[in-house]
N, C-alpha and C positions, 0 to 999 in steps of 0.2 A: 504493499499500499504506500503510495507516495504521499507523504504528509508535508506539504510546503509550509514554509514559515510565514503564515499569514493569519489574519483574523478570519474566523469562520462564522458567517452570519447565521448558519444553521443552529449554532449553540445558543445565539440569542433567541431564535425561534423556539428552542426547547425551553428556555426560561419563560417565555410567554405562555407556553402550554401549561407549565407548572403553576404559574401565577393564576391563570384563568381557571384552572381545575379547582384550586383552593377557593377562589372567589365564588364559583358556582356552587361548591359545597356550603360555604358559609351563608349563601343566599337561599339555600335549600331548594335548588333547582332539581326537579325530578331526573333521576338517572344518573346523578352525580354524587351519590351518597358516599362514594369513596374518593371524592375529589381531594380529600386531605392528604392522599398519596402524593400530591403535587409537592409537598414539603420534602418527601424522600428524593424526588427529582433534583430539588435544589441542593440537597446535601450532597448527593453524588457529584453534581456539577461543581459545588464548592471545593470538595476535596480534590477533585481533578485539577481545576484551574489553579488553586492556590499552590498545590504541590509543583505543578509545572513552573509557575512563576519563581518559586524558591530554588528549584533545581537548576532552572536556566540562569538565575543570578549567580549561583554557586559555580556553575560551569563557565560563565563568562568572566567572573571576577575573582574566582578562587575563595570566595567568602560570602556570607549572608549578613548584611547590615541589619541586625535586629531592631535597633531604635528606629531606623528609617522605615523598616516594614511595618512596625506597630504604628508609627505616625501616619503612614499612608492608609492603613486600615481604618484608623480613627477618623481621619479626614474624609474617607470614602463613606463610612457607615453612620457615624454619630450625627453630623449636621442635619441630614434629611430626617433622621429620627427625632431629633430635638425640635425641628420645625413642625412635624406632625404633632408632637406632644404639646407644643405651645397652643395649637388650635384645640387640641383635646381639652387642656385646662381652661380655655376660654369658653368652650361651649358645653362641656360635659355637666357642670353644675346645674345648668338650666335644663338639659336633656334628661338627666337623672338626679332630680332635687332630693330624692330619698337618701342619697349619699352626700355627706358633707364635703366642702371644698378640700379639707385636709385629707379625706380618704382618697379623693381623686389625685390629690398631690402625691400621696404615698404610692399609689399605683403607677403614676407617671415616673416616680423615682425608681421603682422596681425596674421599670422598662428601660429608663435612661442609663442605669448602671448594669444593664444586662444580667438581671438576676431572676427574670420571670420564669425561667425553667424550673428552678427550685422553689421559688416562692409559691408557685401554683401548686406544687406538691405539698409543701409544708404549711402554707397559710391559705390556700385556695384563692389567691389573689395574684394578679390583677385580672378579674374576669372581663372587664370591658376593654382590656388591652391584652387579652389572652394570646392573640397571635404573635406577640413579641417574644414568646418562649423560644421560637426557632431562631430569632435573632440573638438571643442569649447563648443558645447552643453553639451557633457559628462563632460568635465573638470569643467564647471560652475556648473553642477549638483553635482559633487563630492565635491565642495566647501560648498554647502548649505545642502546636504543630511545628513551628519553625525550629524549635529545640530538637524535636524528633528527627526532622530533615537533616539538621546539622550532624546528629549522630549517625544518621544513615550514610552521609557523604564519606564517612571513613571506611565504609564497606565497599566490596565489589558489587556490581549490579545484581548478581544472582543472590548474594546475601541480603541486599536491600529488598529484594522481592520476597525472599524467604521470611525476613523479620516482619514485613508488612502483612503477609499471609497468616503468620502466627498471631500477630496483633488483631487481625480481622477475626480469626477463629476464637480467640479469647473473648473478644467483644461480643461475638455472636452467642457464645456459651453463657456469658454473663446475662445477656438479654433474655435467653431462654430460661436460665435459672430464676431470674426475677419474675418472669411471666407466671410461674407457678407459685410465687410467694407473696406478691403485692397486688394492689389494684391496678387496672389497666392505665389509669391516668398517670401513675407514677412512671410506668415503662414509656408512655407516649411522650412525656415532657422532658425527661432528664437527659443531660448531656451523656452520662456514663452508659445509658442504654440506647443512645442514638449515634454512638461512634461508628457503627458498622458501615453506614452509607458513606460517611466522610472517608473512612479508610479505604473502602472499595474504590472510591474515586481516586485516591491517591495511588492505589495499586495500578489502575488503568493509566495514570499519568506517567509511571515509570515503564509500564509495558508498551506504551506507544513508541518508546525509544527503539524497540526491537520487533515490532509487529512487521510481518511480511506483507507481500502484495495481496490486495483483495479486489476482486473484479467487481464491476458495477452489478452484475447479476447477483453475485453472493451478497453484496451490500443490500440489494433490494429484498432478497429473500429473508435475510436476517432482520432487516428493518420491519418487514411485514410481520414476522412472528412476534418481534418485540412490541410492535404497535397493537397487535391483537391481544397480547398478554396484558398490556397496560390498560386497554379498553375493558377487558373482563374484570380486572381488579377495581377500576374506577366505577364501573356500573353494578358490580355484584357485592362489593364490600359494604359494610355499615359498621357503626360504632360498636365496639365490643364483640364483633363476630369472632367466634371461637377460633383461636389460632391466627386471626387476621394480622395481629401485630407482629407475628413471627414469619408465617409462610407467605402471605400476600405481600407483606412489606419487602421480604427477600426477593420475590419475583419482580416487584416494581424496581428495585435497585439493579437487578441483573438486566431488565429490559432497558433501563436508562443507559447502562454501560454499552449495551448493543446498539442503541440508537446514537450514541456518541461516536462509536466506531463507524457505523454505517454512514453517518452524515459527514464524516471526514473524507469520504470518496466524493470528489467534487461533482461528478456527473450522475450520482445515484439519485433515485427517486426520493429517498429519504431527505437528502440534502436539498433537493428542489422544493419539496413540500414545506420543510422547516425554514426555508430561506425566503419565503414569499414576504413582500414588503410589510403588510400589516403585522405579521407575526414578529418580524425582526424589529419593527418599530415598538411594538408592545413590549418585546424582550428587553429593549434598551432602557426602558423605564420601569422594568418588572419590579425593581426594589421599591420604587415609589408606589406602584400599584398595590403591592403586598402591604406596605405601611398604612395606606389611606383607606383600605376597603373595609376592615373588619368592624370598627366601631360603628360606621355607617350601617353595615349589614345588620348588626345587633339592634340598632335603633328601629329600623324599618321592617325587619322580618317578623317582628311581633304583632304588627298591625296590618300589614300589607301582604297580598299573595306574592308568590315568588316571581311571577311574570311582571310585576310592577317593581318589586324590591331589586331584582337583578339589574335592569337598566339604570335605575337611579344610583345604585352602588358603583356600576361601571362608570357612569358619568362623573360622580364625585371623585372616584379613584383616579380616573385619567386626568381630571382637572388638577387634583392635588399633586399627582405624579409629574405631570407636565410642568407645573409651576416650580416644583422642587428641582426638576432637571435643569431648567433654564436659569433659575435664580441662584441655586445653591450648588447643584452637582456639577455642572459644566464648568463654572468658574473655578471651583475646587479642583476639578480635574486638570485644568490647565496649570493650576498652581503646583499640584503634585508632580506634574511633568517637568515644570520649570526647576523645582528644587530637588527632585528625585535623582537617583543615579541614572546612568545611561541605560537605555533599553537593552537588556541582554540579548534579545532576539535579533538585534541588528548585526551582531557580530558572531552568531552561531552558525556553523556550517549546516546545510540542509539535513544531514543524516542524524542530527542530535535530537530532533523532535519538532513539536508544533509550537509555534508562537501563539500566545493567547492575548486577548485584548484585556488590558488591566481594567478592573471594574471596582 
């Protein structure tokens, strides 16, 4: 498989699919009861992209600048979140007057400091900002993963893959063990039970360095099976389905890996479908869509049918995400490029892997 050093728009399309699945689920659109699996797509993508960025930086410069990495992640993720939380604090006391301002402020603080995954388990808050649990999982992963990658760089490629496979196996066994011991929500929200998808994405990032050629026909067949598997999981799953948090989640993660591989073949149908302009555009602002949709969905879905709730939530989410993109994310993106290190992809030979768009 020829993996050129370029930005792949199909991966933004996959981001858009993940975000729209989650929004449809939260708006209670019929047939999308398993839309929450979109978060698993995000986790695999995050593990994949962040690992590639870290490995490429090390290969290009012989080191990973940890302070710069953390600073870039903070600039990428926190300002749009704080922007959304400011609107939440301005409007939530009127929308939910049964909760006092300080309760709303407490919930916003949980979200702002990326603690929602464990506060939801321990305190059952912040319910109106429940979706921020996944942001907490990713941010906590970003804190520890560069250190893991640094240790892996001391090993040969085969040992790197071996260590990651062992880590994946341990994370999977821990998740299965917890499945029989605690309530479903504890498994669903916690970082330690959500590591599988992130590590699987990291394994793919390293395997991309050694993947052989893949024909368009093979990519199309693999993508078809992955798409069907994802469709079945999204349409047939529901909250607390027996084994759903284990087996269906695993199938979604594997399907995401297959779609990533298939979409890397430029002339494949998977790449063509995921690269259509509306999907790529939505994927570009998918972080904002995810940030802005949930609280609006909670407000409207209790009083309106889904066919009214869904377009309202989409309109508000796209408005908030677009505003955030142009006023906050784009200026900060230019700033990160101006003060950050030289792009490692620019100096890597083609056989070393795929360049990814920093996000």
